[in-house]
PANUVEX-50364 format. One record per atom (N, C-alpha, C, O): residue number from 1; residue in one letter; atom name; x, y, z. Coordinates in steps of 0.02 Angstrom, whole numbers, plus 50000, padded with zeros to 5 digits. Each point is the difference from the previous one (the first is absolute). Layout:
REM residues N
+-----+---------+-------+-------+-------+-------+
| num | residuo | atomo |    px |    py |    pz |
+-----+---------+-------+-------+-------+-------+
| NUM |       a |    CA |     X |     Y |     Z |
...
+-----+---------+-------+-------+-------+-------+
***
This chain:
REM residues 80
+-----+---------+-------+-------+-------+-------+
| num | residuo | atomo |    px |    py |    pz |
+-----+---------+-------+-------+-------+-------+
|   1 |       x |     N | 49252 | 50538 | 49457 |
|   1 |       x |    CA | 50046 | 49954 | 50042 |
|   1 |       x |     C | 50062 | 50049 | 50005 |
|   1 |       x |     O | 50021 | 50028 | 49949 |
|   2 |       x |     N | 50005 | 49981 | 50105 |
|   2 |       x |    CA | 50071 | 50035 | 50000 |
|   2 |       x |     C | 50040 | 49964 | 50052 |
|   2 |       x |     O | 49978 | 49948 | 50025 |
|   3 |       x |     N | 50079 | 50078 | 49993 |
|   3 |       x |    CA | 50041 | 49978 | 50053 |
|   3 |       x |     C | 50048 | 49952 | 49967 |
|   3 |       x |     O | 49996 | 49980 | 49942 |
|   4 |       x |     N | 50051 | 50005 | 50105 |
|   4 |       x |    CA | 50052 | 49955 | 49978 |
|   4 |       x |     C | 49979 | 49927 | 49995 |
|   4 |       x |     O | 49959 | 49974 | 50038 |
|   5 |       x |     N | 50076 | 49991 | 49906 |
|   5 |       x |    CA | 49972 | 49935 | 49980 |
|   5 |       x |     C | 50059 | 49954 | 50031 |
|   5 |       x |     O | 50059 | 50012 | 49993 |
|   6 |       x |     N | 49915 | 49932 | 50044 |
|   6 |       x |    CA | 50057 | 49956 | 50023 |
|   6 |       x |     C | 50034 | 49953 | 49945 |
|   6 |       x |     O | 49971 | 49985 | 49948 |
|   7 |       x |     N | 50088 | 49995 | 50066 |
|   7 |       x |    CA | 50034 | 49967 | 49946 |
|   7 |       x |     C | 49970 | 49936 | 49988 |
|   7 |       x |     O | 50000 | 49977 | 49943 |
|   8 |       x |     N | 49972 | 49990 | 50112 |
|   8 |       x |    CA | 49975 | 49932 | 49982 |
|   8 |       x |     C | 49935 | 49993 | 50060 |
|   8 |       x |     O | 50005 | 50017 | 50059 |
|   9 |       x |     N | 49942 | 49957 | 49911 |
|   9 |       x |    CA | 49940 | 49981 | 50051 |
|   9 |       x |     C | 50007 | 49931 | 50016 |
|   9 |       x |     O | 50024 | 49958 | 49961 |
|  10 |       x |     N | 49948 | 50028 | 50111 |
|  10 |       x |    CA | 49987 | 49936 | 50027 |
|  10 |       x |     C | 49939 | 49963 | 49959 |
|  10 |       x |     O | 49961 | 50031 | 49964 |
|  11 |       x |     N | 50037 | 49908 | 50045 |
|  11 |       x |    CA | 49942 | 49967 | 49966 |
|  11 |       x |     C | 49938 | 50031 | 50041 |
|  11 |       x |     O | 49949 | 50011 | 49967 |
|  12 |       x |     N | 50048 | 50003 | 50101 |
|  12 |       x |    CA | 49938 | 50027 | 50026 |
|  12 |       x |     C | 49987 | 50070 | 49966 |
|  12 |       x |     O | 49944 | 50011 | 49978 |
|  13 |       x |     N | 50100 | 50029 | 50019 |
|  13 |       x |    CA | 49999 | 50071 | 49969 |
|  13 |       x |     C | 49965 | 49987 | 49925 |
|  13 |       x |     O | 49950 | 50031 | 49984 |
|  14 |       x |     N | 50077 | 49926 | 49976 |
|  14 |       x |    CA | 49980 | 49992 | 49936 |
|  14 |       x |     C | 49929 | 49976 | 50002 |
|  14 |       x |     O | 49959 | 50025 | 49960 |
|  15 |       x |     N | 50022 | 49927 | 50083 |
|  15 |       x |    CA | 49930 | 49977 | 50005 |
|  15 |       x |     C | 49954 | 50054 | 50019 |
|  15 |       x |     O | 49946 | 50008 | 49971 |
|  16 |       x |     N | 50073 | 50029 | 50077 |
|  16 |       x |    CA | 49969 | 50058 | 50029 |
|  16 |       x |     C | 49975 | 50055 | 49942 |
|  16 |       x |     O | 49943 | 50019 | 49987 |
|  17 |       x |     N | 50118 | 49998 | 49985 |
|  17 |       x |    CA | 49983 | 50043 | 49937 |
|  17 |       x |     C | 49964 | 49973 | 49944 |
|  17 |       x |     O | 49962 | 50037 | 49968 |
|  18 |       x |     N | 50046 | 49904 | 50018 |
|  18 |       x |    CA | 49955 | 49976 | 49940 |
|  18 |       x |     C | 49934 | 49994 | 50026 |
|  18 |       x |     O | 49955 | 50006 | 49959 |
|  19 |       x |     N | 50029 | 49984 | 50103 |
|  19 |       x |    CA | 49923 | 50001 | 50025 |
|  19 |       x |     C | 49974 | 50069 | 49996 |
|  19 |       x |     O | 49945 | 50009 | 49973 |
|  20 |       x |     N | 50091 | 50040 | 50050 |
|  20 |       x |    CA | 49979 | 50068 | 49990 |
|  20 |       x |     C | 49997 | 50024 | 49932 |
|  20 |       x |     O | 49950 | 50033 | 49986 |
|  21 |       x |     N | 50091 | 49958 | 49971 |
|  21 |       x |    CA | 49996 | 50013 | 49927 |
|  21 |       x |     C | 49941 | 49969 | 49973 |
|  21 |       x |     O | 49963 | 50031 | 49962 |
|  22 |       x |     N | 50026 | 49910 | 50054 |
|  22 |       x |    CA | 49934 | 49966 | 49963 |
|  22 |       x |     C | 49947 | 50022 | 50036 |
|  22 |       x |     O | 49948 | 50001 | 49966 |
|  23 |       x |     N | 50043 | 50021 | 50097 |
|  23 |       x |    CA | 49941 | 50036 | 50028 |
|  23 |       x |     C | 49988 | 50070 | 49963 |
|  23 |       x |     O | 49943 | 50017 | 49985 |
|  24 |       x |     N | 50110 | 50022 | 50003 |
|  24 |       x |    CA | 50006 | 50061 | 49967 |
|  24 |       x |     C | 49976 | 49977 | 49929 |
|  24 |       x |     O | 49962 | 50042 | 49975 |
|  25 |       x |     N | 50050 | 49911 | 49991 |
|  25 |       x |    CA | 49973 | 49985 | 49927 |
|  25 |       x |     C | 49929 | 49984 | 50000 |
|  25 |       x |     O | 49965 | 50012 | 49951 |
|  26 |       x |     N | 50013 | 49963 | 50103 |
|  26 |       x |    CA | 49931 | 49972 | 50009 |
|  26 |       x |     C | 49959 | 50055 | 50020 |
|  26 |       x |     O | 49945 | 50002 | 49972 |
|  27 |       x |     N | 50068 | 50050 | 50075 |
|  27 |       x |    CA | 49961 | 50046 | 50024 |
|  27 |       x |     C | 50016 | 50072 | 49972 |
|  27 |       x |     O | 49961 | 50047 | 50003 |
|  28 |       x |     N | 50105 | 49956 | 49968 |
|  28 |       x |    CA | 50023 | 50067 | 49974 |
|  28 |       x |     C | 50048 | 50026 | 50053 |
|  28 |       x |     O | 50002 | 49977 | 50057 |
|  29 |       x |     N | 50037 | 50071 | 49919 |
|  29 |       x |    CA | 50054 | 50022 | 50049 |
|  29 |       x |     C | 49970 | 50043 | 50057 |
|  29 |       x |     O | 49953 | 50035 | 49981 |
|  30 |       x |     N | 50061 | 49968 | 50077 |
|  30 |       x |    CA | 49975 | 50043 | 50056 |
|  30 |       x |     C | 50065 | 50016 | 50042 |
|  30 |       x |     O | 50051 | 49965 | 50003 |
|  31 |       x |     N | 49938 | 50095 | 50029 |
|  31 |       x |    CA | 50053 | 50028 | 50038 |
|  31 |       x |     C | 50018 | 49945 | 50062 |
|  31 |       x |     O | 50056 | 49991 | 50024 |
|  32 |       x |     N | 49886 | 49976 | 49993 |
|  32 |       x |    CA | 50021 | 49949 | 50056 |
|  32 |       x |     C | 50049 | 49942 | 49976 |
|  32 |       x |     O | 50041 | 49974 | 50037 |
|  33 |       x |     N | 49949 | 50010 | 49903 |
|  33 |       x |    CA | 50035 | 49941 | 49969 |
|  33 |       x |     C | 50075 | 50025 | 49994 |
|  33 |       x |     O | 50050 | 49968 | 50017 |
|  34 |       x |     N | 49947 | 50101 | 49953 |
|  34 |       x |    CA | 50068 | 50031 | 49998 |
|  34 |       x |     C | 50044 | 50008 | 50058 |
|  34 |       x |     O | 50061 | 49992 | 49997 |
|  35 |       x |     N | 49905 | 50025 | 50061 |
|  35 |       x |    CA | 50033 | 50001 | 50056 |
|  35 |       x |     C | 50023 | 49931 | 50021 |
|  35 |       x |     O | 50058 | 49992 | 50018 |
|  36 |       x |     N | 49896 | 49956 | 49981 |
|  36 |       x |    CA | 50021 | 49933 | 50014 |
|  36 |       x |     C | 50063 | 49972 | 49965 |
|  36 |       x |     O | 50044 | 49967 | 50028 |
|  37 |       x |     N | 49955 | 50052 | 49901 |
|  37 |       x |    CA | 50060 | 49980 | 49967 |
|  37 |       x |     C | 50060 | 50033 | 50020 |
|  37 |       x |     O | 50053 | 49969 | 50003 |
|  38 |       x |     N | 49942 | 50096 | 50013 |
|  38 |       x |    CA | 50057 | 50042 | 50019 |
|  38 |       x |     C | 50015 | 49975 | 50074 |
|  38 |       x |     O | 50060 | 50006 | 50016 |
|  39 |       x |     N | 49907 | 49972 | 50023 |
|  39 |       x |    CA | 50008 | 49973 | 50067 |
|  39 |       x |     C | 50045 | 49930 | 49991 |
|  39 |       x |     O | 50046 | 49985 | 50038 |
|  40 |       x |     N | 49936 | 49979 | 49913 |
|  40 |       x |    CA | 50033 | 49936 | 49995 |
|  40 |       x |     C | 50076 | 50013 | 49968 |
|  40 |       x |     O | 50050 | 49968 | 50017 |
|  41 |       x |     N | 49948 | 50082 | 49937 |
|  41 |       x |    CA | 50069 | 50012 | 49972 |
|  41 |       x |     C | 50039 | 50041 | 50056 |
|  41 |       x |     O | 50059 | 49985 | 50006 |
|  42 |       x |     N | 49918 | 50059 | 50030 |
|  42 |       x |    CA | 50043 | 50036 | 50055 |
|  42 |       x |     C | 50015 | 49943 | 50042 |
|  42 |       x |     O | 50058 | 50001 | 50020 |
|  43 |       x |     N | 49904 | 49945 | 50002 |
|  43 |       x |    CA | 50023 | 49950 | 50051 |
|  43 |       x |     C | 50056 | 49957 | 49967 |
|  43 |       x |     O | 50043 | 49972 | 50034 |
|  44 |       x |     N | 49953 | 50024 | 49902 |
|  44 |       x |    CA | 50058 | 49958 | 49969 |
|  44 |       x |     C | 50062 | 50031 | 49993 |
|  44 |       x |     O | 50051 | 49966 | 50003 |
|  45 |       x |     N | 49951 | 50102 | 49987 |
|  45 |       x |    CA | 50049 | 50054 | 50002 |
|  45 |       x |     C | 50032 | 49992 | 50070 |
|  45 |       x |     O | 50057 | 49978 | 50003 |
|  46 |       x |     N | 49912 | 50036 | 50049 |
|  46 |       x |    CA | 50009 | 49995 | 50069 |
|  46 |       x |     C | 50040 | 49932 | 50011 |
|  46 |       x |     O | 50057 | 49999 | 50024 |
|  47 |       x |     N | 49910 | 49944 | 49957 |
|  47 |       x |    CA | 50035 | 49938 | 50007 |
|  47 |       x |     C | 50062 | 50001 | 49974 |
|  47 |       x |     O | 50048 | 49977 | 50030 |
|  48 |       x |     N | 49957 | 50049 | 49907 |
|  48 |       x |    CA | 50075 | 49991 | 49964 |
|  48 |       x |     C | 50044 | 50044 | 50043 |
|  48 |       x |     O | 50057 | 49981 | 50013 |
|  49 |       x |     N | 49920 | 50077 | 50008 |
|  49 |       x |    CA | 50046 | 50044 | 50041 |
|  49 |       x |     C | 50031 | 49966 | 50062 |
|  49 |       x |     O | 50059 | 50003 | 50016 |
|  50 |       x |     N | 49897 | 49965 | 50015 |
|  50 |       x |    CA | 50017 | 49960 | 50067 |
|  50 |       x |     C | 50046 | 49947 | 49978 |
|  50 |       x |     O | 50053 | 49994 | 50031 |
|  51 |       x |     N | 49932 | 49966 | 49919 |
|  51 |       x |    CA | 50046 | 49951 | 49975 |
|  51 |       x |     C | 50069 | 50028 | 49979 |
|  51 |       x |     O | 50053 | 49972 | 50015 |
|  52 |       x |     N | 49943 | 50076 | 49953 |
|  52 |       x |    CA | 50071 | 50028 | 49979 |
|  52 |       x |     C | 50049 | 50021 | 50062 |
|  52 |       x |     O | 50060 | 49987 | 50007 |
|  53 |       x |     N | 49898 | 50048 | 50036 |
|  53 |       x |    CA | 50029 | 50013 | 50063 |
|  53 |       x |     C | 50031 | 49943 | 50040 |
|  53 |       x |     O | 50054 | 50005 | 50029 |
|  54 |       x |     N | 49912 | 49948 | 49968 |
|  54 |       x |    CA | 50017 | 49939 | 50041 |
|  54 |       x |     C | 50063 | 49972 | 49963 |
|  54 |       x |     O | 50048 | 49978 | 50032 |
|  55 |       x |     N | 49952 | 50025 | 49897 |
|  55 |       x |    CA | 50065 | 49968 | 49960 |
|  55 |       x |     C | 50055 | 50049 | 50016 |
|  55 |       x |     O | 50057 | 49980 | 50006 |
|  56 |       x |     N | 49928 | 50080 | 49999 |
|  56 |       x |    CA | 50054 | 50050 | 50011 |
|  56 |       x |     C | 50035 | 49985 | 50060 |
|  56 |       x |     O | 50061 | 49995 | 50003 |
|  57 |       x |     N | 49896 | 49995 | 50050 |
|  57 |       x |    CA | 50024 | 49990 | 50070 |
|  57 |       x |     C | 50041 | 49940 | 50003 |
|  57 |       x |     O | 50053 | 50001 | 50032 |
|  58 |       x |     N | 49926 | 49945 | 49937 |
|  58 |       x |    CA | 50032 | 49941 | 50003 |
|  58 |       x |     C | 50070 | 49998 | 49962 |
|  58 |       x |     O | 50045 | 49962 | 50016 |
|  59 |       x |     N | 49959 | 50084 | 49931 |
|  59 |       x |    CA | 50056 | 50012 | 49966 |
|  59 |       x |     C | 50054 | 50037 | 50043 |
|  59 |       x |     O | 50059 | 49981 | 49999 |
|  60 |       x |     N | 49920 | 50072 | 50037 |
|  60 |       x |    CA | 50037 | 50030 | 50036 |
|  60 |       x |     C | 50028 | 49965 | 50060 |
|  60 |       x |     O | 50058 | 50014 | 50018 |
|  61 |       x |     N | 49905 | 49941 | 50015 |
|  61 |       x |    CA | 50020 | 49958 | 50048 |
|  61 |       x |     C | 50051 | 49957 | 49969 |
|  61 |       x |     O | 50053 | 49993 | 50031 |
|  62 |       x |     N | 49940 | 49976 | 49912 |
|  62 |       x |    CA | 50047 | 49959 | 49969 |
|  62 |       x |     C | 50074 | 50032 | 49989 |
|  62 |       x |     O | 50054 | 49972 | 50007 |
|  63 |       x |     N | 49932 | 50094 | 49974 |
|  63 |       x |    CA | 50064 | 50044 | 49982 |
|  63 |       x |     C | 50033 | 50006 | 50062 |
|  63 |       x |     O | 50060 | 49988 | 50002 |
|  64 |       x |     N | 49906 | 50031 | 50056 |
|  64 |       x |    CA | 50028 | 50009 | 50069 |
|  64 |       x |     C | 50044 | 49939 | 50019 |
|  64 |       x |     O | 50058 | 50008 | 50019 |
|  65 |       x |     N | 49914 | 49932 | 49977 |
|  65 |       x |    CA | 50031 | 49938 | 50019 |
|  65 |       x |     C | 50058 | 49990 | 49965 |
|  65 |       x |     O | 50049 | 49972 | 50024 |
|  66 |       x |     N | 49948 | 50054 | 49911 |
|  66 |       x |    CA | 50069 | 49986 | 49955 |
|  66 |       x |     C | 50054 | 50049 | 50014 |
|  66 |       x |     O | 50059 | 49984 | 49995 |
|  67 |       x |     N | 49922 | 50075 | 50023 |
|  67 |       x |    CA | 50041 | 50050 | 50020 |
|  67 |       x |     C | 50031 | 49986 | 50068 |
|  67 |       x |     O | 50057 | 50018 | 50010 |
|  68 |       x |     N | 49905 | 49949 | 50041 |
|  68 |       x |    CA | 50029 | 49985 | 50059 |
|  68 |       x |     C | 50053 | 49942 | 49992 |
|  68 |       x |     O | 50053 | 49999 | 50031 |
|  69 |       x |     N | 49929 | 49956 | 49927 |
|  69 |       x |    CA | 50045 | 49947 | 49991 |
|  69 |       x |     C | 50062 | 50019 | 49964 |
|  69 |       x |     O | 50050 | 49965 | 50006 |
|  70 |       x |     N | 49950 | 50095 | 49955 |
|  70 |       x |    CA | 50049 | 50029 | 49963 |
|  70 |       x |     C | 50050 | 50032 | 50047 |
|  70 |       x |     O | 50061 | 49996 | 49994 |
|  71 |       x |     N | 49904 | 50039 | 50058 |
|  71 |       x |    CA | 50040 | 50027 | 50053 |
|  71 |       x |     C | 50028 | 49955 | 50052 |
|  71 |       x |     O | 50046 | 50020 | 50035 |
|  72 |       x |     N | 49932 | 49926 | 49972 |
|  72 |       x |    CA | 50023 | 49951 | 50045 |
|  72 |       x |     C | 50063 | 49968 | 49971 |
|  72 |       x |     O | 50049 | 49987 | 50035 |
|  73 |       x |     N | 49945 | 50000 | 49896 |
|  73 |       x |    CA | 50047 | 49960 | 49959 |
|  73 |       x |     C | 50059 | 50050 | 50003 |
|  73 |       x |     O | 50057 | 49982 | 50015 |
|  74 |       x |     N | 49928 | 50082 | 49970 |
|  74 |       x |    CA | 50061 | 50048 | 49997 |
|  74 |       x |     C | 50034 | 50010 | 50075 |
|  74 |       x |     O | 50060 | 50013 | 50008 |
|  75 |       x |     N | 49897 | 49980 | 50041 |
|  75 |       x |    CA | 50038 | 50011 | 50068 |
|  75 |       x |     C | 50037 | 49937 | 50011 |
|  75 |       x |     O | 50055 | 50007 | 50027 |
|  76 |       x |     N | 49926 | 49929 | 49956 |
|  76 |       x |    CA | 50042 | 49951 | 50006 |
|  76 |       x |     C | 50062 | 49994 | 49965 |
|  76 |       x |     O | 50049 | 49971 | 50022 |
|  77 |       x |     N | 49948 | 50059 | 49919 |
|  77 |       x |    CA | 50064 | 50006 | 49960 |
|  77 |       x |     C | 50039 | 50049 | 50029 |
|  77 |       x |     O | 50060 | 49999 | 49989 |
|  78 |       x |     N | 49913 | 50052 | 50050 |
|  78 |       x |    CA | 50043 | 50057 | 50020 |
|  78 |       x |     C | 50030 | 49978 | 50064 |
|  78 |       x |     O | 50050 | 50028 | 50021 |
|  79 |       x |     N | 49923 | 49923 | 50012 |
|  79 |       x |    CA | 50034 | 49972 | 50056 |
|  79 |       x |     C | 50064 | 49959 | 49993 |
|  79 |       x |     O | 50046 | 49997 | 50041 |
|  80 |       x |     N | 49949 | 49973 | 49900 |
|  80 |       x |    CA | 50056 | 49954 | 49986 |
|  80 |       x |     C | 50069 | 50026 | 49996 |
|  80 |       x |     O | 50046 | 49962 | 49989 |
+-----+---------+-------+-------+-------+-------+
***
């Protein structure tokens, strides 16, 4: 098993990985099981990447609103 590890797994991902590992213990490790485990891990990493991007977008939008409010406040002060 290689590739990046997600910081945290969802309950579904944990359940899927546990089932795959249990199957591997029962039948012995196979390339197919390894690919399936890697697929679950890759999807978890991609899910985290998308979530991180969404959080960054929200933070940037929040910062833009704060900046616009500060500019408006400065403009009001300047007019006085």
